[in-house]
C-alpha positions in Angstrom: -3.0 -83.9 171.6 -3.1 -82.8 167.9 -4.4 -86.1 166.8 -7.3 -86.1 169.2 -8.3 -83.1 168.8 -7.6 -81.3 165.2 -8.3 -84.8 163.4 -10.8 -86.3 165.8 -9.4 -89.5 166.4 -11.2 -90.9 169.7 -8.6 -91.1 172.6 -9.6 -94.8 173.3 -8.7 -95.7 169.5 -5.5 -93.4 169.5 -3.7 -95.5 172.6 -4.3 -98.7 170.3 -2.7 -97.2 167.1 1.1 -98.2 166.0 3.6 -95.7 165.4 2.8 -96.5 161.6 -0.7 -95.6 161.2 -0.6 -92.8 163.3 1.8 -91.4 160.7 -0.4 -92.5 157.9 -2.9 -90.7 159.7 -1.4 -87.5 160.1 0.0 -87.3 156.4 -3.4 -88.2 154.7 -4.5 -84.9 157.0 -1.8 -83.0 155.8 -2.2 -84.0 152.5 -6.2 -83.4 152.3 -5.6 -79.6 154.0 -3.0 -79.2 151.4 -5.6 -80.1 148.6 -7.8 -77.5 150.3 -5.1 -75.2 150.4 -4.2 -75.8 146.4 -8.0 -73.7 145.8 -6.9 -70.7 147.2 -3.6 -70.7 146.3 -4.8 -70.9 142.6 -6.9 -67.9 143.9 -4.1 -66.1 145.1 -1.9 -66.6 142.1 -4.6 -65.1 139.7 -5.3 -62.1 142.0 -1.2 -61.2 142.4 -0.4 -62.1 138.8 -3.3 -59.9 137.7 -2.0 -57.1 139.4 1.4 -57.7 138.7 3.9 -56.6 135.9 4.0 -59.6 133.3 8.2 -59.4 134.3 7.3 -60.4 138.0 4.6 -62.7 137.4 5.2 -66.2 139.5 3.4 -69.6 139.1 1.2 -70.7 142.1 3.9 -73.3 143.2 6.4 -70.5 143.9 4.0 -68.1 145.5 2.5 -70.3 148.0 4.6 -74.2 147.8 2.9 -77.2 149.3 3.8 -80.6 150.2 1.8 -81.8 147.5 3.8 -80.2 144.8 5.9 -82.4 142.3 9.7 -82.5 143.2 12.0 -83.4 141.2 13.9 -85.9 143.1 17.4 -87.0 141.6 19.1 -90.4 142.6 21.5 -92.0 141.0 21.2 -96.1 140.5 23.7 -96.9 143.2 22.0 -94.2 145.8 18.2 -96.2 144.6 20.2 -99.6 145.6 21.6 -98.5 149.0 18.2 -96.7 149.7 16.6 -100.6 148.7 19.2 -102.6 150.9 18.1 -100.4 154.0 14.5 -100.8 153.4 15.0 -104.5 152.8 17.1 -105.0 155.8 14.9 -102.9 158.2 11.8 -105.0 157.3 14.1 -108.3 157.9 14.4 -107.1 161.9 
């Protein structure tokens, strides 16, 4: 029970959570851990790059990708419209 042991949600409270609340709690936990990991990533990149030839240096994001890194998402207007329609239908049902 990851959410009870690692995150620290009391057992009684866990059983009263909705699936959406559970997902939100887990995503928040992962986000906080990635934020903390980004500090170590910067130190690692500094160490790595200071001991590498200039041509072999890499950005922190290339050395240690995290879920909080901004990613370029390319989506067409048509795909966005279809996605929004599916979301709308989901919440109507």
